[in-house]
C-alpha positions as CSV (number, residue, x, y, z in Angstrom):
1,M,10.1,-2.1,3.6
2,K,10.9,0.2,0.7
3,H,12.5,3.4,0.3
4,L,13.2,5.8,-2.3
5,V,16.8,6.8,-2.0
6,R,18.5,9.5,-3.6
7,T,20.8,11.2,-1.5
8,S,22.7,10.2,1.5
9,K,20.1,11.6,3.8
10,N,17.5,9.4,2.0
11,L,19.9,6.2,2.7
12,G,20.8,7.0,6.5
13,H,17.1,7.1,7.3
14,A,16.6,3.8,4.9
15,I,19.1,2.3,7.5
16,R,17.8,3.6,10.2
17,E,14.4,2.6,9.7
18,A,15.6,-1.2,9.1
19,R,17.6,-1.3,12.1
20,K,14.7,0.0,14.3
21,A,12.3,-2.8,12.4
22,K,14.5,-5.2,13.4
23,N,14.6,-3.8,17.0
24,L,19.0,-3.4,17.0
25,T,20.2,-0.9,18.7
26,Q,23.3,0.9,16.6
27,K,25.6,-0.8,19.4
28,E,24.3,-3.9,18.3
29,L,24.4,-3.6,14.5
30,A,27.8,-2.4,14.8
31,S,28.8,-5.5,16.5
32,M,27.2,-7.3,13.6
33,S,28.3,-5.4,10.6
34,G,31.9,-4.7,12.3
35,V,31.3,-0.9,11.2
36,W,31.8,1.6,14.6
37,Q,28.6,2.7,16.2
38,E,30.1,6.3,15.5
39,T,29.8,6.1,11.6
40,I,26.7,4.3,12.1
41,S,25.4,7.7,13.9
42,K,26.7,9.5,11.3
43,I,25.4,7.2,8.5
44,E,22.0,7.9,9.7
45,N,22.3,11.0,10.0
46,G,22.8,11.6,6.5
47,S,26.6,12.7,6.6
48,G,28.5,12.5,3.3
49,G,31.8,10.9,2.6
50,T,31.2,7.2,3.5
51,K,32.8,4.2,2.0
52,L,30.7,2.1,-0.5
53,E,32.1,-1.0,1.3
54,T,31.2,0.2,4.9
55,L,27.5,1.0,3.5
56,F,27.6,-2.5,2.0
57,D,28.5,-3.9,5.4
58,L,25.7,-2.5,7.0
59,I,23.3,-3.2,4.0
60,A,24.0,-7.3,4.4
61,A,24.0,-7.0,8.4
62,L,20.4,-5.6,8.2
63,D,19.4,-8.5,5.7
64,L,18.7,-5.9,2.7
65,E,19.4,-4.9,-1.0
66,I,19.8,-2.1,-3.7
67,M,18.1,-1.9,-6.7
68,V,19.2,0.2,-9.1
69,T,16.4,2.0,-11.9
70,E,15.7,4.8,-13.9
71,R,14.6,7.9,-11.7
72,S,11.0,8.4,-11.5
73,K,9.6,11.2,-12.5
74,G,7.1,11.2,-9.5
75,A,7.1,13.8,-6.6
76,S,9.8,14.6,-4.7
77,D,10.2,15.5,-0.9
78,G,12.3,18.2,-1.8
79,L,14.3,20.3,-4.3
80,E,17.3,18.6,-3.4
81,D,15.9,15.4,-4.1
82,I,15.8,16.2,-8.0
83,F,19.4,16.5,-8.1
């Protein structure tokens, strides 16, 4: 599973998809990661302002990793993804 992440909304979608792929509820992911269920809900809905440490706790619990590369010149989903 690969997701292009350029916004907090993109990251929230990727986390939601990974959680669902593992058949986990937000409550189960909260228990695994030590992150409040309410926080997971906010992240999955694209709310900004989340600490990096919190995001890394979720990413680790979902057995994911982040790879940073140069921005591609391909098509984007919307103008907000460009900036």
